[in-house]
N, C-alpha and C positions, 0 to 999 in steps of 0.2 A: 215372181217375174221370170222365173226360169222354167216354168212348167210348159210342157208341150200340150197345147190345147186341141190336139187331134185325138186325145183319149176319148173313149166312148163309155157310155153307161153299160154296166153288165147286162147281158141278155136276161130278160125276165122269163122264168119258167112258164108263167102264164101271165098274160097282160092283165094286170089288175085294173078294173074299170075305174077304181078310185084314184089311180095314179095320174090320169090325164096324159100319159105318155104313150106313144105308139109302142107296140111290143118289140120292134126291132131296135137294136142299139143304134144310137145316133152320134155322129160326129158333131163337133161344135166349131165349125170353121169361122164363124163370126168372132169368136173369142180369140182365135189365132190372129185375125186381122186387128182386133182391138189391142193386142200386144204391141203392134207396131205404132198405132196411134198413141198409145201410152208412152212408148219410147220417145216419140216426137215431143210430147209435153216436157219430158225431162231434158231432152236436147235443147228445147227453147229456153228452159229455165237456166241451163248452164251457159248458153249464149248471153243471157242477161247478166248472170253472175260475173262473167269474165268481161262484161261491158264492151261487146263488139259495137253496139250502137251508142252514139252520143246525142246530146241535145234532146229535142222533142221526140225524135224517133226512139231514143233510149227510154224516155218516159212511157211512151206508148207500148214498147216491147215489154217493159217491166210491168205495166198494168195488166197485160195479157198473160205473161208467163211467170209472174211472181209466185203464183200458186202451182206452177208446173211441177214442183217437187212432190206434189200429191200423186203424181204418176206412180211413185213407189207404193203408195197406199193401194192404188188400183191393182198393181202387180200382186200384192199380198192377198187381196181378196180373190183375184183370179186363181192364185195358187191353191187356196183352200177349196174353191169351188170345183176346179178341174180334178184335183186329187180325189175329192169325195165322189164326183160324178163317175170317175173311172175306177173307183175302188173295187178290188176283187177280194171278197172275204177269204178266199182260199190262199191268197198270197201271204207268205210269212213276212215277219218284220225284217228279217235279214235280207230277203229278196227286195223288199221295198227300199230299204236303205241303200242297197247296192245300185238300184236303178236311179235313185236320186243323186248319189255320189257320182255315178257315171255321167249323169246329165250336166252337173255344174262344175265338178272339181277340175277336170282337165283345162277348161277355159279359164277358170279362176287362177290356176297356177300361171298360165300364159299371161293373163292380165297383170298379175303381180310382177312378173319379169319385165313386161313392157313398161310398167310404172317405174320400176327401178332404173331402167334405161332412160326414161324421160326425166326422172329426177336428177340423174347424173349428168344430163346434157342440157336440155332446153327448159325444163321446169323445176328448178331447184327448190321452189317453195313447197313442193309436195314430198320432199325428202323425209323419210322416216328416221327419227333419231333413236337408235338403239335396236339391238337384236330382239329384245323381248316383245315390243309391239309388232315388229315385222313378223316374227315367228307366230305371234297370236293371230295375225291376219292370214298368214298362210294356212293355219289350222282352223280358220273361220271361228275364232274366239274373240277377236279384238273388240267387237261392239259391246262386250260385257264390261269393258273399262271405258268410261266416257271419254277420257283423254286420248284414247287410242282409236276412236271410232273411224278415223280416216287414215289409219296406218296402211302401209303398202299401197295397193290400188285404191284411191279415194272412193271410187264407185262401189267397191265390194263390201261396204258396210251392210248393204241390204242382203248380201249373200250370207252374212253371219246370222241375220234374222231368219232367212230361209232355211239355213242348216238346222236351226233350233226348231222351226216348224216341222221340218221333216222328221227330226228326232222324236217329236211328240205326237206326230200324226197317228201312228198305230194305236196309241192310247186314246187320243181324242175321238177317233172314229169309233172305237169300241165303246166309249162312254155315251155317244149320242146316236149312233145308228140304231134304228128300230124303236126309238122313243116316240111317244105320242106327239101329235101336232102341237098340242099345248106346251109340252116340254121344249120342243124345238124352238117355238117362237119365244119362249121365256129365255132360252139360251141366247137367241139373237138379240133380244132386248138387253140382256145383261152385257153382251159384248159391246153394244153401242154405248151403254152407260160407262163401261170401263175405258172406252176410247176417250170420252169426255173427261174422265177423271185422271187419265194417265199423267198429264203434266202436274197435277196436284200430288199424285202418288210419288212421282219423281222428286218433287220439292220437299216432301216430308220423310222420305225413305231414310232409314238409318245407314244405308250404304249408298255410295254414289250411283245414281241412275240418270238416264236421259230418256225423256218421253219420245225423242226422235229416233234413237238408235239402240236402246237396250231391248234385246229381243223379247223378253217376257212382256214388256209393255206394248209391243206391237202384235203380240199373239192374238188379241181379240179380233183384229182385222181378218186374220187368217181363219179363225174359228167361225166368224160370220159367213165367210165364203163356204166353208164346209157345211154349215147348217142350212143355208139356202139351197145348196145342191140336194141335200137330203129331203128337204121339204118338197122340192119339185119332183124328185124321184118317187117319194113314198106317199104323197098326198095328192089331192085334186087341185092344189094351188097353181094358178097361172099368174105370173107377175103382170104388172101394168104394161100395156103395149108401149112400144118405143116412142110413140108421139107424146107420151107422158114421162117416160123414163129418161129420155134425153134431156128435156128441160130441167128435170129435177137433178140430174147429174151435173149439169152446168151450174145450177144454183148451188149445189153442194161444193163444187169447185170454187166458186166465188166466196162462199162462207168459210172456207178453210182459214182465211186470214182474219176472221172475226175475233174481237178481243175476248179475253176471259171474263167470267163473271166478276163483278167488283169485289175486291178484297180477297180473291182466290186465284188459283191457277186452273180452275175448271173451264174447259173450252167446249161449250155446246156446239160451236161451229164445226169442230172436228167430227163430232158425231153425225152432223148433217152431211158432211163430205163423205164419210164412210157409208152412211145409209144411202145416199144418192148413187154412189159408185156401185154399191152392192146390187141395188135395184137395176142399174144398167146392165151389169153382168148377167143377172138372172133373166132380164127381158131379151137380151141377145141370144142366150141359150134357149129360151123358149121359142124364139123365132126359128132357130135352126131345127129344133126338135119337131116343130109343127110345120115343116116344109115351107117356111117363108123366110129363108135365109136373106141376110142383108147384103149391101154392097161390100161389106167387110169380108164376105165369104168369097170374093173374087180371087182369081188365080194370082194376080199380082200382090194382093194383100196377104195371101197365104205365104208366098215366098218371102215377103218382107217380114211377116210375123215370125217365120222360122229364123230369120237373121237377127231378131230383136235382142236376144240375149248377148250375142257377140257384140252387136252394136252398142248396147248399154255399157258393156265392160270397157270399151275402148274410146267412146266418144268424148269423154271429159279430158282424157289424155291428149286426144287430137286437138280439141278446142284450145286447151292451154298451150300446146306446142305451137300451133299456128299463130296464136297471139303473142308468143314470146319474141317475135321480131320487133315489137314495140318496147321501148325502154322499161315501162312498168308492167308490161303484160296485159294492159287494158287499152285496146285501140281507141274506143270511143269515137268512131268514124261517122261521117255524114252517111245517111241511110243507103245511097247507091253502093258505096264502097263497103259498107257493113254487110249488105246483102250478099255482095260478091264474096266477101271473106267468109261469111257463114256458109255460103254454098260450097266453098272450097273445103271447109272443115267437114261439112256433111258428106261430100263425095269421098273424101279420104276415109272417113269413119265407115261409110257404107262399103267401100272396097275392101278395107281391112276386115270388116265383119264377115264379108263373103268368103274371104280367104280362110279366116279362122273357123267359120262354120263348116266349110267343105273340107279343109285340111286337117283340122284338129277335132272339133266338136263331134261330128258324126262318126269319124273313123275310130277315135279312141273309145267312144261310147260303145260301138259294136264290139270292140276287143274286150272291154271290161265286162260286158254283159254275158260273155261266154262263161263267166264264173258265177252266174246266177245260181244259187243253191236250189231254188225251186225247179229250174230247168234240169239241173243235174239229177236231183232226186226223182223227177218225173221220168227221165231217160232210164234210170236204174229200175224204176217200177215197171216200165214198159218192157224192158229186157227180161225181167223176172216173170212177167205175165206170159211172154212168148215161150219161155222154157217150161 
């Protein structure tokens, strides 16, 4: 959820006719816009969880946004896809990890600080008990202990998963890049199978695990994104057009709440969700690549997409803080007042996200990337060549 989707595919030395892609590197602006749409799903889900709406309006809101938590799934697929799309084989693992840390860690620390302030004032229910879970969250390790999954900033559990994905990416891309189409599709099928099996694996694992927050059990979603990007770059595959991909993604969204197979914890509905979302990501990327970008590529969507990471980190804190004016923190208002309250929470979240993006995210990222070992080694090599 934290990947910049303005990355491009590496320039091909010779445009392979089999690739189906134009020879020039392509931006993927529709995926940047999709990041914002995904953040809105999660925002809607948390408005439901904090119960801004009461009565029938609350029931309707819940019907639409109960599955909004799957927006995180879409972020994980996007991360894998975009990292593989923009993968530079010459980049070292150290450089890659620095770029990823510079991308997420500064805002993560700010988000934890804001969560501590909220917990000490308006939202005591999110207070973290003990230094160990709080320290684990700061270090992006808390999700490995199920009881700590929402320590620190409750929204940052997904960053723990992302940090693990980033750690493993250099190995994952090395294992799958350059493989045959048959192998890549086999890996994709295996990833979908593991998605369905994840709740069962968590239930029988000898150590405590959560299918929702244990990073290794969310890894298949990320790997599926990686594989689909490679299939598009290296083969003639073009995904289904958006007129088919969008309904399938909506169907997958609905099926995320489907029950497990009788007598098991196996959830085929989750595999349908991940499969539908992955197809949507690939179809949007294909549209951008073949010069038929969608409305998500518009300038406003691009700016909002760039704000999506900061928005995600603060929105739940804002939603809970705004609702703290009610005795139980759950307003359950008639729909006109609920809409106004949700609009207030949205505007505060958006404004705070803009400040954090401009004042922290981009500035600190630029400073940290000065220490990129690949850039430093390249400068040394250029100076040596001049001599």
